[in-house]
PAVEXDO-545109 format. One line per 3 residues: number of its first residue (from 1); their letters; for each residue y, z, x of N, C-alpha, C. Coordinates in Angstrom, 2 decimals, always signed. Layout:
N
NUM	a	Y Z X Y Z X Y Z X  ...
***
This chain:
192
1	mtt	+77.58 +86.50 +73.63 +79.02 +86.32 +74.17 +79.61 +85.33 +73.22  +80.85 +85.66 +72.86 +81.58 +84.73 +71.95 +82.17 +83.42 +72.67  +82.50 +82.48 +71.90 +83.04 +81.24 +72.49 +84.23 +81.49 +73.37
4	iar	+85.23 +82.33 +72.98 +86.36 +82.67 +73.76 +85.91 +83.41 +75.04  +85.11 +84.29 +74.97 +84.53 +85.04 +76.16 +83.88 +84.13 +77.08  +83.15 +83.18 +76.61 +82.42 +82.13 +77.48 +83.42 +81.31 +78.17
7	lid	+84.48 +80.88 +77.42 +85.48 +80.00 +78.02 +86.27 +80.82 +79.13  +86.45 +82.04 +78.93 +87.20 +82.84 +80.04 +86.29 +83.06 +81.17  +84.98 +83.47 +80.90 +84.03 +83.66 +81.95 +83.91 +82.32 +82.85
10	hai	+83.69 +81.27 +82.12 +83.53 +79.82 +82.80 +84.78 +79.59 +83.70  +86.03 +79.81 +83.20 +87.21 +79.65 +83.93 +87.17 +80.54 +85.24  +86.88 +81.81 +85.10 +86.78 +82.70 +86.19 +85.75 +82.31 +87.24
13	kga	+84.67 +81.82 +86.82 +83.59 +81.43 +87.70 +83.92 +80.10 +88.40  +84.97 +79.46 +88.03 +85.30 +78.21 +88.64 +86.19 +78.32 +89.87  +87.32 +77.67 +89.89 +88.20 +77.60 +91.02 +88.59 +79.13 +91.55
16	pat	+88.92 +80.03 +90.71 +89.30 +81.35 +91.20 +88.11 +81.91 +92.02  +86.91 +81.93 +91.45 +85.73 +82.44 +92.15 +85.52 +81.69 +93.62  +85.72 +80.37 +93.59 +85.55 +79.63 +94.83 +86.53 +79.96 +95.84
19	llk	+87.77 +80.07 +95.50 +88.92 +80.54 +96.27 +88.60 +81.91 +96.92  +88.36 +82.80 +96.05 +88.16 +84.21 +96.42 +86.93 +84.35 +97.33  +85.91 +83.67 +97.07 +84.69 +83.67 +97.96 +85.10 +83.18 +99.26
22	aqg	+85.86 +82.10 +99.39 +86.23 +81.55 +100.64 +87.14 +82.50 +101.50  +87.79 +83.42 +100.76 +88.58 +84.41 +101.35 +87.88 +85.74 +101.66  +86.52 +85.76 +101.49 +85.81 +86.91 +101.90 +85.59 +87.88 +100.70
25	ftr	+85.81 +87.60 +99.57 +85.62 +88.41 +98.40 +84.24 +88.24 +97.87  +83.69 +89.31 +97.23 +82.43 +89.26 +96.57 +82.79 +89.60 +95.09  +81.92 +89.01 +94.21 +82.21 +89.19 +92.71 +81.17 +90.13 +92.07
28	agh	+81.74 +90.95 +91.16 +81.02 +91.85 +90.27 +81.72 +91.74 +88.94  +81.11 +90.87 +88.05 +81.66 +90.67 +86.71 +82.97 +89.88 +86.96  +84.10 +90.41 +86.34 +85.38 +89.97 +86.53 +86.23 +90.53 +87.62
31	dfh	+85.56 +91.39 +88.41 +86.22 +92.02 +89.56 +85.77 +91.34 +90.92  +86.71 +91.18 +91.81 +86.40 +90.64 +93.16 +86.86 +91.59 +94.16  +85.98 +91.87 +95.19 +86.38 +92.79 +96.29 +86.26 +92.23 +97.57
34	rmr	+87.12 +92.69 +98.54 +87.05 +92.29 +99.88 +87.36 +93.46 +100.72  +86.54 +93.89 +101.69 +86.62 +94.92 +102.69 +87.58 +94.50 +103.77  +88.45 +95.35 +104.15 +89.39 +95.11 +105.35 +89.55 +96.47 +105.92
37	gdl	+88.51 +96.87 +106.85 +88.56 +98.18 +107.45 +88.49 +99.29 +106.41  +89.48 +100.21 +106.35 +89.53 +101.25 +105.34 +89.88 +100.74 +104.00  +90.52 +99.62 +103.98 +91.06 +99.05 +102.66 +90.02 +98.07 +102.01
40	idv	+90.11 +98.24 +100.74 +89.37 +97.24 +99.81 +90.33 +96.53 +98.86  +90.48 +95.16 +99.02 +91.28 +94.52 +98.16 +90.53 +94.17 +96.78  +91.21 +94.29 +95.72 +90.63 +94.04 +94.39 +91.41 +93.08 +93.60
43	vnf	+90.71 +92.07 +93.10 +91.36 +91.16 +92.13 +90.52 +91.21 +90.94  +91.30 +91.57 +89.79 +90.56 +91.80 +88.49 +91.20 +90.74 +87.51  +90.33 +90.19 +86.79 +90.71 +89.22 +85.75 +90.47 +90.09 +84.52
46	lss	+91.52 +90.44 +83.78 +91.40 +91.38 +82.55 +91.71 +90.45 +81.29  +90.63 +90.52 +80.40 +90.73 +89.70 +79.21 +90.66 +90.61 +77.98  +91.20 +89.97 +76.93 +91.24 +90.65 +75.72 +90.81 +89.47 +74.57
49	vae	+89.77 +89.73 +73.80 +89.37 +88.75 +72.94 +89.54 +89.24 +71.46  +90.22 +88.41 +70.71 +90.31 +88.79 +69.23 +89.64 +87.62 +68.49  +88.39 +87.82 +68.07 +87.56 +86.81 +67.50 +88.15 +86.49 +66.02
52	rrr	+88.67 +87.46 +65.34 +89.20 +87.21 +64.03 +90.20 +86.06 +64.20  +91.07 +86.06 +65.15 +92.18 +85.13 +65.33 +91.63 +83.94 +66.17  +90.32 +84.03 +66.65 +89.72 +82.95 +67.38 +90.56 +82.67 +68.67
55	egr	+91.04 +83.68 +69.31 +91.74 +83.50 +70.61 +91.62 +84.74 +71.51  +91.95 +84.54 +72.72 +91.84 +85.61 +73.63 +93.15 +85.50 +74.63  +93.26 +86.52 +75.43 +94.32 +86.49 +76.41 +93.69 +86.98 +77.72
58	lti	+94.26 +86.45 +78.85 +93.78 +86.78 +80.12 +95.01 +86.88 +81.12  +94.80 +87.91 +81.95 +95.78 +88.13 +82.97 +95.07 +88.56 +84.30  +95.76 +88.68 +85.42 +95.16 +89.08 +86.69 +95.79 +90.28 +87.24
61	nvg	+94.99 +91.28 +87.61 +95.54 +92.58 +88.26 +95.09 +92.42 +89.64  +95.83 +92.95 +90.61 +95.51 +93.10 +92.06 +95.74 +94.54 +92.46  +94.94 +94.99 +93.43 +95.12 +96.37 +93.90 +94.53 +96.50 +95.27
64	iys	+94.96 +97.51 +95.87 +94.51 +97.99 +97.23 +93.94 +99.29 +97.16  +92.70 +99.50 +97.50 +92.07 +100.77 +97.52 +91.93 +101.16 +98.84  +92.13 +102.46 +99.18 +92.02 +103.01 +100.56 +90.95 +104.07 +100.41
67	qrt	+89.86 +103.91 +101.23 +88.79 +104.99 +101.26 +89.29 +106.30 +101.70  +90.13 +106.24 +102.73 +90.65 +107.44 +103.27 +91.62 +108.15 +102.29  +92.40 +107.40 +101.54 +93.29 +107.96 +100.60 +92.49 +108.64 +99.35
70	nea	+91.51 +107.93 +98.98 +90.63 +108.43 +97.92 +90.02 +109.73 +98.34  +89.61 +109.74 +99.52 +88.96 +111.00 +100.07 +89.96 +112.16 +100.06  +91.20 +111.83 +100.53 +92.27 +112.81 +100.50 +92.62 +113.28 +99.05
73	llr	+92.33 +112.43 +98.08 +92.56 +112.67 +96.70 +91.45 +113.61 +96.09  +90.40 +113.77 +96.97 +89.20 +114.54 +96.55 +88.38 +113.93 +95.50  +88.38 +112.60 +95.53 +87.57 +111.81 +94.55 +86.38 +111.23 +95.20
76	kpq	+85.39 +110.99 +94.21 +84.14 +110.40 +94.83 +84.39 +108.99 +95.31  +83.63 +108.59 +96.42 +83.73 +107.31 +96.94 +83.52 +106.19 +95.94  +84.24 +105.13 +96.05 +84.00 +103.99 +95.10 +83.79 +102.75 +96.05
79	prp	+82.57 +102.40 +96.17 +82.29 +101.28 +97.11 +82.71 +99.93 +96.49  +82.83 +99.85 +95.08 +83.23 +98.77 +94.38 +84.37 +99.14 +93.38  +85.38 +99.60 +93.86 +86.46 +100.20 +92.89 +87.04 +99.16 +91.93
82	hey	+87.37 +99.80 +90.80 +88.08 +99.01 +89.74 +89.60 +98.97 +90.20  +90.27 +98.04 +89.62 +91.66 +97.91 +89.96 +92.38 +99.23 +89.66  +92.07 +99.95 +88.56 +92.71 +101.13 +88.20 +92.41 +102.28 +89.17
85	dca	+91.45 +102.20 +89.99 +91.14 +103.16 +91.15 +92.05 +102.90 +92.37  +92.76 +101.87 +92.42 +93.47 +101.54 +93.63 +94.81 +102.40 +93.82  +95.10 +102.69 +95.00 +96.32 +103.52 +95.33 +97.49 +102.63 +95.00
88	lrs	+97.47 +101.30 +95.25 +98.67 +100.40 +94.99 +98.13 +99.20 +94.14  +98.82 +99.02 +92.99 +98.44 +98.06 +92.01 +99.61 +97.11 +91.60  +99.31 +95.97 +91.10 +100.35 +95.09 +90.57 +99.69 +94.13 +89.55
91	rig	+100.42 +93.63 +88.61 +99.96 +92.55 +87.72 +100.56 +91.30 +88.38  +99.81 +90.15 +88.24 +100.15 +88.93 +88.84 +101.52 +88.53 +88.42  +101.91 +88.68 +87.12 +103.15 +88.27 +86.63 +104.39 +88.86 +87.46
94	ell	+104.21 +90.09 +87.93 +105.23 +90.77 +88.69 +105.37 +90.09 +90.13  +104.43 +89.49 +90.54 +104.33 +88.86 +91.84 +104.69 +87.40 +91.80  +104.68 +86.73 +90.69 +105.09 +85.36 +90.49 +106.62 +85.22 +90.59
97	psg	+107.15 +84.06 +90.80 +108.52 +83.91 +90.98 +109.39 +84.32 +89.78  +108.83 +84.24 +88.51 +109.46 +84.64 +87.31 +109.58 +86.16 +87.25  +108.62 +86.92 +87.90 +108.66 +88.44 +87.73 +108.30 +88.89 +86.38
100	idk	+107.82 +88.09 +85.48 +107.58 +88.39 +84.14 +106.10 +88.45 +83.91  +105.68 +89.50 +83.21 +104.25 +89.73 +82.91 +103.58 +88.33 +82.39  +102.53 +88.00 +82.94 +102.00 +86.69 +82.59 +100.62 +86.80 +82.09
103	wwt	+100.38 +86.26 +80.83 +99.11 +86.23 +80.21 +98.72 +84.85 +79.78  +97.63 +84.40 +79.96 +97.06 +83.08 +79.54 +96.43 +83.14 +78.24  +96.74 +82.34 +77.18 +96.10 +82.37 +75.88 +95.05 +81.41 +76.06
106	vdp	+93.86 +81.93 +75.45 +92.70 +81.15 +75.41 +92.22 +81.01 +74.01  +91.95 +79.66 +73.51 +91.37 +79.50 +72.20 +90.27 +78.47 +72.30  +89.56 +78.08 +71.27 +88.48 +77.14 +71.38 +88.92 +75.70 +72.02
109	etd	+90.14 +75.46 +71.86 +90.62 +74.10 +72.47 +90.95 +74.23 +73.91  +91.02 +75.37 +74.49 +91.42 +75.48 +75.91 +90.44 +74.73 +76.90  +91.09 +74.08 +77.75 +90.32 +73.41 +78.87 +90.10 +74.34 +79.88
112	sak	+88.80 +74.83 +80.04 +88.49 +75.92 +81.08 +88.72 +75.49 +82.46  +88.54 +74.20 +82.78 +88.87 +73.68 +84.15 +90.32 +73.79 +84.55  +91.16 +73.46 +83.53 +92.61 +73.55 +83.77 +93.01 +74.96 +83.91
115	lat	+92.44 +75.83 +83.08 +92.75 +77.33 +83.03 +92.27 +77.85 +84.43  +91.09 +77.49 +84.85 +90.61 +77.95 +86.23 +91.63 +77.58 +87.26  +92.16 +76.35 +87.26 +93.12 +75.82 +88.19 +94.38 +76.68 +88.28
118	els	+94.84 +76.96 +87.00 +96.01 +77.79 +86.94 +95.83 +79.21 +87.51  +94.66 +79.83 +87.13 +94.33 +81.11 +87.58 +94.27 +81.09 +89.12  +93.64 +80.14 +89.62 +93.48 +80.05 +91.11 +94.76 +79.88 +91.81
121	iav	+95.66 +79.06 +91.28 +97.00 +78.84 +91.92 +97.73 +80.16 +91.91  +97.69 +80.88 +90.77 +98.43 +82.21 +90.73 +97.92 +83.19 +91.78  +96.62 +83.14 +91.88 +95.99 +84.16 +92.92 +96.40 +83.68 +94.36
124	ela	+96.32 +82.41 +94.54 +96.59 +81.87 +95.96 +97.96 +82.07 +96.36  +98.97 +81.78 +95.41 +100.37 +81.79 +95.68 +100.94 +83.11 +95.57  +100.50 +84.05 +94.78 +101.06 +85.37 +94.62 +100.15 +86.50 +94.91
127	glp	+98.88 +86.45 +94.46 +97.96 +87.62 +94.61 +97.53 +87.81 +96.06  +97.07 +86.83 +96.61 +96.58 +86.90 +98.12 +97.59 +87.40 +99.08  +98.83 +86.70 +98.97 +99.90 +87.12 +99.95 +100.38 +88.56 +99.78
130	wle	+100.32 +89.00 +98.52 +100.66 +90.46 +98.31 +99.61 +91.39 +98.96  +98.32 +91.05 +98.66 +97.32 +91.87 +99.35 +97.34 +91.80 +100.83  +97.59 +90.68 +101.34 +97.59 +90.52 +102.85 +98.77 +91.13 +103.43
133	gie	+99.80 +91.45 +102.67 +101.08 +91.98 +103.11 +100.89 +93.51 +103.46  +99.80 +94.13 +103.07 +99.40 +95.54 +103.45 +98.20 +95.37 +104.28  +98.38 +95.48 +105.56 +97.34 +95.25 +106.52 +96.45 +96.49 +106.80
136	dlp	+97.05 +97.73 +106.62 +96.28 +98.89 +106.98 +96.78 +100.05 +106.30  +96.22 +101.28 +106.52 +96.59 +102.51 +105.87 +98.03 +102.89 +106.09  +98.58 +102.81 +107.38 +99.99 +103.05 +107.57 +100.95 +102.13 +106.70
139	als	+100.58 +100.87 +106.61 +101.44 +99.99 +105.82 +101.24 +100.35 +104.26  +100.09 +100.65 +103.86 +99.88 +101.16 +102.45 +100.60 +102.38 +102.19  +100.56 +103.32 +103.07 +101.31 +104.60 +102.86 +102.89 +104.36 +102.88
142	aql	+103.29 +103.40 +103.68 +104.75 +103.11 +103.79 +105.18 +102.54 +102.45  +104.26 +101.66 +101.95 +104.64 +100.95 +100.58 +104.73 +102.04 +99.55  +103.82 +103.00 +99.61 +103.81 +104.11 +98.56 +104.85 +105.18 +98.59
145	agt	+105.49 +105.17 +99.87 +106.55 +106.23 +100.20 +107.50 +106.35 +98.95  +107.96 +105.24 +98.40 +108.95 +105.21 +97.35 +108.33 +105.47 +95.84  +107.03 +105.63 +95.72 +106.46 +105.81 +94.53 +106.02 +107.21 +94.32
148	psl	+106.59 +107.94 +93.39 +106.24 +109.30 +93.22 +104.86 +109.41 +92.59  +103.82 +109.82 +93.32 +102.49 +109.91 +92.88 +101.62 +110.66 +93.79  +100.37 +111.04 +93.31 +99.49 +111.81 +94.15 +98.93 +110.81 +95.21
151	eaa	+98.82 +109.55 +94.85 +98.31 +108.61 +95.84 +99.38 +108.40 +97.08  +100.62 +108.55 +96.84 +101.61 +108.49 +97.84 +101.47 +109.72 +98.80  +101.32 +110.94 +98.21 +101.08 +112.11 +98.91 +99.77 +111.99 +99.76
154	asa	+98.66 +111.56 +99.03 +97.37 +111.51 +99.69 +97.33 +110.52 +100.79  +98.03 +109.50 +100.73 +98.04 +108.48 +101.76 +98.69 +109.09 +103.08  +99.77 +109.88 +102.96 +100.29 +110.54 +103.98 +99.39 +111.57 +104.58
157	lal	+98.79 +112.34 +103.75 +97.77 +113.31 +104.22 +96.58 +112.58 +104.96  +96.13 +111.46 +104.45 +95.11 +110.72 +105.10 +95.49 +110.24 +106.51  +96.80 +110.12 +106.79 +97.28 +109.76 +108.09 +97.54 +110.98 +108.94
160	gdr	+97.37 +112.22 +108.44 +97.45 +113.36 +109.12 +98.97 +113.93 +109.12  +99.72 +113.42 +108.21 +101.13 +113.95 +108.12 +101.32 +114.92 +106.89  +100.85 +116.09 +107.20 +100.96 +117.15 +105.97 +102.39 +117.28 +105.48
163	gea	+103.39 +117.40 +106.41 +104.72 +117.48 +106.01 +105.21 +116.39 +105.07  +104.92 +115.12 +105.44 +105.22 +114.10 +104.55 +104.54 +114.11 +103.22  +103.27 +114.55 +103.19 +102.53 +114.62 +102.03 +103.22 +115.73 +101.12
166	err	+103.63 +116.86 +101.66 +104.24 +117.91 +100.93 +105.67 +117.41 +100.36  +106.43 +116.59 +101.19 +107.74 +116.03 +100.81 +107.44 +115.10 +99.49  +106.38 +114.37 +99.68 +106.07 +113.36 +98.55 +105.63 +114.13 +97.32
169	lqt	+104.97 +115.20 +97.45 +104.55 +115.93 +96.32 +105.79 +116.54 +95.57  +106.72 +117.09 +96.37 +107.98 +117.69 +95.79 +108.74 +116.60 +95.04  +108.87 +115.41 +95.60 +109.51 +114.31 +94.95 +108.89 +114.02 +93.63
172	fgk	+107.50 +113.94 +93.66 +106.65 +113.64 +92.47 +107.02 +114.76 +91.44  +106.90 +115.96 +91.78 +107.16 +117.18 +90.89 +108.50 +117.07 +90.28  +109.52 +116.81 +90.96 +110.83 +116.78 +90.50 +111.06 +115.63 +89.48
175	rfp	+110.43 +114.53 +89.82 +110.56 +113.34 +88.96 +109.73 +113.37 +87.67  +108.58 +114.10 +87.79 +107.66 +114.15 +86.62 +107.33 +115.62 +86.45  +108.14 +116.46 +85.94 +107.86 +117.96 +85.86 +106.53 +118.24 +85.07
178	rar	+106.23 +117.38 +84.17 +104.92 +117.68 +83.39 +103.71 +117.52 +84.26  +103.82 +116.78 +85.39 +102.70 +116.71 +86.26 +102.51 +117.86 +87.13  +103.44 +118.76 +87.13 +103.27 +119.90 +88.20 +101.98 +120.64 +88.10
181	pmi	+101.38 +120.88 +87.08 +100.10 +121.57 +87.18 +99.09 +120.72 +87.86  +98.95 +119.42 +87.65 +98.03 +118.52 +88.37 +98.40 +118.55 +89.87  +99.72 +118.51 +90.11 +100.19 +118.42 +91.69 +99.77 +119.80 +92.20
184	eew	+99.99 +120.90 +91.61 +99.68 +122.23 +92.22 +98.13 +122.41 +92.40  +97.51 +121.89 +91.43 +96.03 +121.98 +91.61 +95.45 +121.12 +92.77  +96.00 +119.96 +92.91 +95.55 +119.06 +94.06 +96.03 +119.68 +95.41
187	arq	+97.32 +120.17 +95.43 +97.79 +120.75 +96.67 +97.02 +122.06 +96.98  +96.58 +122.80 +96.05 +95.82 +124.04 +96.40 +94.51 +123.57 +97.08  +93.81 +122.53 +96.56 +92.62 +122.09 +97.15 +92.82 +121.26 +98.52
190	ala	+93.71 +120.32 +98.43 +93.87 +119.40 +99.56 +94.64 +119.90 +100.73  +95.63 +120.79 +100.44 +96.47 +121.22 +101.54 +96.12 +122.71 +101.96  +94.99 +123.14 +101.50 +94.59 +124.64 +101.84 +94.22 +124.68 +103.25
***
């Protein structure tokens, strides 16, 4: 493991891990998971290390995975989903008051304890409230209603609302015509 990667790993294992563990999350590498009924909250620390420049970058992704939505999507169960498996996702910068994508720069001079504190504060002030704002599948589906995607349609289907799932698919197909073959294939299997 490189110096930069060690600094990043040390920072994540510090205050952020302590905070998330106290909130019921378990750790798997740089991913943290918390079960809430059908939902799984995911906090992911995404890093990029450029050893030539002797620096790295780090950001935080959050997501909400629904086992029932995943099932409606006809996908294999993910007991420890990645952030990209989630039906609803966001980057921490979008949730912070600035609304601007946020990356922390890490170099050999970085104070990993200070970095850990900054990461923990961002998770506590922006990430956790966002996750906790979606308390169940109906709330997740309502949040996805304005997002043209298969996840939006599948969440409605998981709630037993076939008509809403079909409406969401139509919206998705109109907005993204190139996705129509994928939409039609899913609809053929899931709505049959």
